[in-house]
C-alpha positions as a LaTeX table, in Angstrom:
\begin{tabular}{lrrr}
\hline
Residue & $x$ (\AA) & $y$ (\AA) & $z$ (\AA) \\
\hline
Met1 & $-71.39$ & 42.29 & $-47.60$ \\
Lys2 & $-68.89$ & 44.84 & $-46.07$ \\
Ala3 & $-68.47$ & 45.86 & $-42.45$ \\
Val4 & $-67.53$ & 49.52 & $-41.51$ \\
Ile5 & $-66.39$ & 49.79 & $-37.40$ \\
Leu6 & $-66.43$ & 53.06 & $-35.90$ \\
Ala7 & $-63.72$ & 53.29 & $-33.61$ \\
Ala8 & $-62.58$ & 56.51 & $-33.62$ \\
Gly9 & $-63.54$ & 57.93 & $-30.10$ \\
Lys10 & $-61.45$ & 58.26 & $-26.76$ \\
Gly11 & $-63.96$ & 56.97 & $-24.57$ \\
Thr12 & $-63.59$ & 59.57 & $-21.96$ \\
Arg13 & $-65.63$ & 57.36 & $-19.54$ \\
Met14 & $-63.04$ & 55.13 & $-19.17$ \\
Gly15 & $-60.71$ & 57.94 & $-17.60$ \\
Asp16 & $-56.88$ & 56.70 & $-17.67$ \\
Leu17 & $-57.74$ & 53.28 & $-19.01$ \\
Thr18 & $-57.91$ & 55.36 & $-22.59$ \\
Gln19 & $-54.73$ & 57.90 & $-22.04$ \\
Glu20 & $-52.75$ & 55.53 & $-24.36$ \\
Val21 & $-55.03$ & 53.58 & $-25.77$ \\
Pro22 & $-58.58$ & 53.74 & $-27.70$ \\
Lys23 & $-61.40$ & 52.09 & $-26.23$ \\
Pro24 & $-62.09$ & 49.68 & $-28.58$ \\
Met25 & $-58.62$ & 48.11 & $-27.97$ \\
Leu26 & $-59.29$ & 47.77 & $-23.94$ \\
Pro27 & $-58.65$ & 44.12 & $-23.27$ \\
Val28 & $-61.73$ & 41.80 & $-22.46$ \\
Gln29 & $-61.00$ & 38.55 & $-21.48$ \\
Gly30 & $-57.50$ & 39.07 & $-22.79$ \\
Arg31 & $-58.30$ & 40.13 & $-25.93$ \\
Pro32 & $-58.92$ & 43.96 & $-27.52$ \\
Ile33 & $-62.56$ & 44.39 & $-27.70$ \\
Leu34 & $-62.36$ & 44.72 & $-31.46$ \\
Asp35 & $-60.68$ & 41.26 & $-31.77$ \\
His36 & $-63.94$ & 39.76 & $-30.60$ \\
Ile37 & $-66.32$ & 42.04 & $-33.09$ \\
Val38 & $-63.85$ & 41.29 & $-35.98$ \\
Glu39 & $-63.77$ & 37.74 & $-35.41$ \\
Gly40 & $-67.47$ & 37.56 & $-35.08$ \\
Leu41 & $-68.17$ & 39.49 & $-38.33$ \\
Arg42 & $-65.54$ & 37.08 & $-39.87$ \\
Asp43 & $-67.35$ & 34.25 & $-38.63$ \\
Ala44 & $-70.66$ & 35.13 & $-40.18$ \\
Gly45 & $-68.98$ & 35.55 & $-43.63$ \\
Ile46 & $-67.51$ & 39.08 & $-43.45$ \\
Ser47 & $-64.10$ & 39.13 & $-45.49$ \\
Glu48 & $-63.74$ & 42.69 & $-46.32$ \\
Phe49 & $-63.42$ & 45.60 & $-42.97$ \\
His50 & $-63.00$ & 49.44 & $-42.87$ \\
Ile51 & $-62.26$ & 50.59 & $-39.66$ \\
Val52 & $-62.89$ & 54.45 & $-38.85$ \\
Thr53 & $-60.06$ & 55.11 & $-36.12$ \\
Gly54 & $-59.14$ & 58.64 & $-34.35$ \\
Trp55 & $-57.88$ & 58.45 & $-30.79$ \\
Arg56 & $-54.69$ & 56.68 & $-30.84$ \\
Ala57 & $-55.20$ & 55.51 & $-34.15$ \\
Glu58 & $-51.65$ & 53.80 & $-34.38$ \\
Val59 & $-52.65$ & 51.56 & $-31.76$ \\
Ile60 & $-55.63$ & 49.78 & $-33.70$ \\
Glu61 & $-53.77$ & 49.99 & $-37.17$ \\
Ser62 & $-50.84$ & 48.34 & $-36.00$ \\
His63 & $-53.07$ & 45.47 & $-34.46$ \\
Phe64 & $-54.66$ & 44.69 & $-37.25$ \\
Gly65 & $-52.48$ & 45.74 & $-39.95$ \\
Asp66 & $-53.99$ & 44.50 & $-43.60$ \\
Gly67 & $-55.98$ & 42.03 & $-41.69$ \\
Ser68 & $-54.33$ & 38.77 & $-43.22$ \\
Arg69 & $-53.48$ & 37.79 & $-39.33$ \\
Leu70 & $-57.24$ & 37.06 & $-38.86$ \\
Gly71 & $-58.05$ & 35.96 & $-42.53$ \\
Val72 & $-59.64$ & 39.22 & $-43.63$ \\
Arg73 & $-59.11$ & 42.41 & $-45.21$ \\
Val74 & $-58.82$ & 45.73 & $-43.26$ \\
Ser75 & $-58.84$ & 49.39 & $-44.44$ \\
Tyr76 & $-58.75$ & 52.37 & $-42.65$ \\
Ser77 & $-59.52$ & 56.21 & $-42.22$ \\
Arg78 & $-59.09$ & 58.68 & $-39.75$ \\
Gln79 & $-61.77$ & 60.91 & $-38.15$ \\
Val80 & $-60.06$ & 63.83 & $-37.43$ \\
Val81 & $-62.21$ & 65.86 & $-36.25$ \\
Gln82 & $-65.18$ & 63.85 & $-34.09$ \\
Asp83 & $-68.68$ & 65.76 & $-35.05$ \\
Gly84 & $-70.61$ & 62.93 & $-34.40$ \\
Thr85 & $-71.79$ & 59.40 & $-35.52$ \\
Gly86 & $-73.75$ & 61.00 & $-38.67$ \\
Lys87 & $-70.55$ & 61.96 & $-40.43$ \\
Ala88 & $-68.33$ & 59.13 & $-39.43$ \\
Pro89 & $-69.62$ & 56.53 & $-42.04$ \\
Glu90 & $-69.29$ & 58.86 & $-44.73$ \\
Leu91 & $-65.22$ & 58.04 & $-44.21$ \\
Ala92 & $-65.95$ & 54.53 & $-45.37$ \\
Lys93 & $-68.07$ & 55.27 & $-48.34$ \\
Asp94 & $-65.25$ & 54.89 & $-51.17$ \\
Phe95 & $-64.68$ & 51.50 & $-49.46$ \\
Val96 & $-68.44$ & 50.59 & $-49.39$ \\
Gly97 & $-68.74$ & 51.32 & $-53.14$ \\
Ala98 & $-72.14$ & 49.46 & $-54.38$ \\
Asp99 & $-72.20$ & 47.01 & $-51.74$ \\
Asp100 & $-74.14$ & 46.53 & $-48.80$ \\
Phe101 & $-72.70$ & 46.88 & $-45.70$ \\
Ile102 & $-72.94$ & 46.18 & $-41.71$ \\
Leu103 & $-72.25$ & 48.89 & $-39.51$ \\
Thr104 & $-71.12$ & 48.83 & $-35.90$ \\
Tyr105 & $-69.72$ & 50.79 & $-33.19$ \\
Gly106 & $-66.18$ & 49.23 & $-31.94$ \\
Asp107 & $-67.30$ & 49.03 & $-28.28$ \\
Ile108 & $-70.49$ & 47.07 & $-28.59$ \\
Leu109 & $-70.34$ & 43.17 & $-27.80$ \\
Val110 & $-73.04$ & 40.70 & $-28.94$ \\
Arg111 & $-73.03$ & 36.63 & $-29.41$ \\
Pro112 & $-71.14$ & 35.92 & $-32.83$ \\
Glu113 & $-74.29$ & 34.80 & $-34.15$ \\
Thr114 & $-76.16$ & 37.99 & $-33.91$ \\
Tyr115 & $-74.33$ & 39.02 & $-37.16$ \\
Arg116 & $-75.74$ & 35.96 & $-38.72$ \\
Arg117 & $-79.07$ & 36.81 & $-37.70$ \\
Met118 & $-78.69$ & 39.96 & $-39.36$ \\
Arg119 & $-77.88$ & 38.54 & $-42.65$ \\
Glu120 & $-80.89$ & 36.20 & $-42.35$ \\
Arg121 & $-83.14$ & 39.02 & $-41.58$ \\
Trp122 & $-81.71$ & 41.36 & $-44.24$ \\
Asp123 & $-82.16$ & 38.46 & $-46.95$ \\
Ser124 & $-85.91$ & 38.16 & $-46.38$ \\
Gly125 & $-86.12$ & 42.07 & $-47.17$ \\
Pro126 & $-86.21$ & 44.17 & $-49.48$ \\
Phe127 & $-85.10$ & 46.39 & $-46.45$ \\
Asp128 & $-82.88$ & 49.75 & $-47.11$ \\
Gly129 & $-81.48$ & 49.47 & $-43.86$ \\
Leu130 & $-81.90$ & 46.91 & $-40.81$ \\
Leu131 & $-81.20$ & 48.00 & $-37.24$ \\
Thr132 & $-80.67$ & 46.28 & $-34.13$ \\
Val133 & $-82.64$ & 46.61 & $-30.77$ \\
Thr134 & $-82.67$ & 45.59 & $-27.23$ \\
Glu135 & $-85.28$ & 46.03 & $-24.70$ \\
Gly136 & $-85.35$ & 47.37 & $-21.19$ \\
Glu137 & $-82.37$ & 49.49 & $-21.12$ \\
Asp138 & $-82.22$ & 52.97 & $-20.08$ \\
Val139 & $-83.16$ & 54.68 & $-22.84$ \\
Thr140 & $-82.53$ & 58.52 & $-21.74$ \\
Lys141 & $-79.16$ & 57.20 & $-22.85$ \\
Gly142 & $-79.62$ & 56.44 & $-26.36$ \\
Gly143 & $-82.46$ & 56.19 & $-28.82$ \\
Leu144 & $-85.96$ & 54.94 & $-28.39$ \\
Phe145 & $-87.08$ & 52.91 & $-31.66$ \\
Phe146 & $-90.93$ & 52.67 & $-32.23$ \\
Phe147 & $-92.00$ & 49.62 & $-34.72$ \\
Asp148 & $-95.34$ & 48.82 & $-36.18$ \\
Asp149 & $-96.62$ & 45.37 & $-34.78$ \\
Glu150 & $-97.02$ & 43.26 & $-37.89$ \\
Arg151 & $-93.56$ & 43.94 & $-39.84$ \\
Phe152 & $-91.31$ & 45.06 & $-37.27$ \\
His153 & $-90.48$ & 47.87 & $-39.27$ \\
Leu154 & $-89.81$ & 51.10 & $-37.80$ \\
Thr155 & $-92.19$ & 53.99 & $-37.43$ \\
Arg156 & $-90.81$ & 56.55 & $-35.25$ \\
Leu157 & $-87.61$ & 57.01 & $-33.18$ \\
Val158 & $-86.60$ & 59.55 & $-30.52$ \\
Glu159 & $-83.17$ & 60.29 & $-29.57$ \\
Lys160 & $-82.31$ & 60.29 & $-25.69$ \\
Pro161 & $-85.64$ & 61.62 & $-24.50$ \\
Ser162 & $-86.00$ & 63.66 & $-21.51$ \\
Ala163 & $-88.17$ & 62.67 & $-18.78$ \\
Ala164 & $-90.63$ & 65.10 & $-19.60$ \\
Glu165 & $-90.47$ & 63.58 & $-23.56$ \\
Leu166 & $-90.94$ & 60.04 & $-21.88$ \\
Glu167 & $-94.03$ & 61.12 & $-19.95$ \\
Val168 & $-95.53$ & 62.29 & $-23.11$ \\
Leu169 & $-94.82$ & 58.97 & $-24.88$ \\
Arg170 & $-96.69$ & 57.41 & $-22.15$ \\
Ser171 & $-99.79$ & 59.97 & $-22.35$ \\
Thr172 & $-100.13$ & 59.83 & $-25.97$ \\
Gly173 & $-99.95$ & 55.82 & $-26.05$ \\
Trp174 & $-96.53$ & 55.41 & $-27.65$ \\
Ile175 & $-95.38$ & 53.63 & $-24.54$ \\
Arg176 & $-97.82$ & 51.59 & $-23.44$ \\
Pro177 & $-97.61$ & 49.32 & $-19.93$ \\
Gly178 & $-96.81$ & 45.47 & $-21.28$ \\
Lys179 & $-95.70$ & 46.57 & $-24.39$ \\
Pro180 & $-91.58$ & 46.43 & $-24.88$ \\
Val181 & $-89.89$ & 49.49 & $-25.30$ \\
Trp182 & $-86.87$ & 49.38 & $-27.84$ \\
Tyr183 & $-83.29$ & 50.45 & $-27.32$ \\
Asn184 & $-80.78$ & 51.06 & $-29.92$ \\
Ala185 & $-78.47$ & 48.62 & $-29.66$ \\
Gly186 & $-75.60$ & 50.28 & $-32.25$ \\
Ile187 & $-75.49$ & 47.70 & $-34.59$ \\
Tyr188 & $-76.97$ & 48.25 & $-38.28$ \\
Leu189 & $-77.09$ & 46.82 & $-42.09$ \\
Phe190 & $-77.80$ & 49.67 & $-44.85$ \\
Arg191 & $-77.17$ & 49.73 & $-48.46$ \\
Pro192 & $-75.21$ & 52.38 & $-50.06$ \\
Ser193 & $-78.06$ & 54.78 & $-49.94$ \\
Leu194 & $-77.59$ & 55.84 & $-46.52$ \\
Phe195 & $-74.93$ & 58.25 & $-47.32$ \\
Glu196 & $-77.60$ & 60.27 & $-49.55$ \\
Tyr197 & $-79.25$ & 61.47 & $-45.99$ \\
Thr198 & $-75.54$ & 61.38 & $-43.98$ \\
Ala199 & $-74.94$ & 63.90 & $-46.73$ \\
Arg200 & $-77.51$ & 66.41 & $-46.35$ \\
Leu201 & $-77.29$ & 66.22 & $-42.25$ \\
Glu202 & $-77.22$ & 69.14 & $-39.90$ \\
Lys203 & $-75.69$ & 69.43 & $-36.63$ \\
Ser204 & $-77.97$ & 68.25 & $-33.69$ \\
Pro205 & $-78.50$ & 71.00 & $-30.56$ \\
Arg206 & $-75.68$ & 69.04 & $-28.98$ \\
Gly207 & $-73.35$ & 70.24 & $-31.72$ \\
Glu208 & $-73.18$ & 66.91 & $-33.50$ \\
Tyr209 & $-74.06$ & 64.99 & $-36.52$ \\
Glu210 & $-76.37$ & 62.37 & $-35.34$ \\
Leu211 & $-76.87$ & 58.95 & $-37.15$ \\
Thr212 & $-80.40$ & 58.83 & $-35.74$ \\
Asp213 & $-81.50$ & 62.20 & $-37.63$ \\
Ala214 & $-80.33$ & 60.20 & $-40.97$ \\
Leu215 & $-82.78$ & 57.22 & $-39.94$ \\
Ser216 & $-85.43$ & 59.87 & $-39.28$ \\
Ala217 & $-84.97$ & 61.21 & $-42.72$ \\
Met218 & $-85.07$ & 57.73 & $-44.43$ \\
Ile219 & $-88.20$ & 56.70 & $-42.76$ \\
Ala220 & $-90.01$ & 60.18 & $-43.76$ \\
Thr221 & $-89.26$ & 59.58 & $-47.35$ \\
Gly222 & $-90.77$ & 56.13 & $-47.16$ \\
Arg223 & $-87.05$ & 54.14 & $-47.01$ \\
Val224 & $-88.12$ & 50.66 & $-45.24$ \\
Leu225 & $-86.13$ & 50.45 & $-42.14$ \\
Ala226 & $-86.51$ & 46.39 & $-40.36$ \\
Gly227 & $-85.54$ & 45.71 & $-36.96$ \\
Leu228 & $-84.01$ & 42.49 & $-35.11$ \\
Lys229 & $-84.32$ & 41.77 & $-31.55$ \\
Ile230 & $-80.71$ & 41.03 & $-29.87$ \\
Glu231 & $-80.87$ & 37.29 & $-28.59$ \\
Gly232 & $-78.52$ & 36.85 & $-25.76$ \\
Arg233 & $-75.54$ & 39.03 & $-24.81$ \\
Trp234 & $-75.58$ & 42.67 & $-25.59$ \\
Val235 & $-72.95$ & 45.02 & $-23.96$ \\
Asp236 & $-72.01$ & 48.48 & $-24.33$ \\
Val237 & $-68.72$ & 48.56 & $-22.86$ \\
Arg238 & $-69.60$ & 52.25 & $-22.01$ \\
Asp239 & $-67.42$ & 52.84 & $-18.59$ \\
Pro240 & $-64.75$ & 51.06 & $-16.37$ \\
Ala241 & $-67.54$ & 48.91 & $-14.44$ \\
Val242 & $-68.83$ & 47.02 & $-17.57$ \\
Leu243 & $-65.41$ & 46.45 & $-18.69$ \\
Ala244 & $-64.81$ & 45.06 & $-15.06$ \\
Ser245 & $-67.79$ & 42.57 & $-15.64$ \\
Leu246 & $-66.57$ & 41.15 & $-18.82$ \\
Gln247 & $-63.41$ & 39.73 & $-17.63$ \\
Ser248 & $-64.78$ & 36.55 & $-15.61$ \\
\hline
\end{tabular}
């Protein structure tokens, strides 16, 4: 199994903090966010990494080099055009080859055991993909996932629902009192078949290629996408306030 980390964005909400470094290289307790991610994945048995860089790519590439400092192998590709999360994984297609791979954004922090739990859930399959979720987040900022009750397999997703869309979901019974609302946690595990779906993506109304559109296409064609609730820490390092909260 391999790992692909998407770390191409500037992180505009970080303001001046990312003028010289990309957001995944901002320090958390004295070390870059990406250090925490790579080490957690390494400790879960992953030794081959591919990092998709973009803004200030050289900062990431010079920091990790070939990965030998951390006891892993690291390769890179650069996302020249920032056109969404749906196309960025395709830059790692040759690296992935025929192997299963964990896909994560470079600004999501979890407990290291999360990656081990993902592998354990994956081994209980077979699945075509695995999606991590958290409960009780502001679902207007990301993906809202719905799963069947028995197997916790994905049945539907709604990307960044508006207030009106949330009301419809409540009135039609998709969201019910006392039932968890699952938010996309941004860490996945896939077979290489993912690329069959990212290759066919069209731009969303936001003008970007959305990974969640590929997920919707997968379940529409009968692919099995399992869910896994993240236990303990899950942090989307989205802005300076969140970053500051992680320093103590």
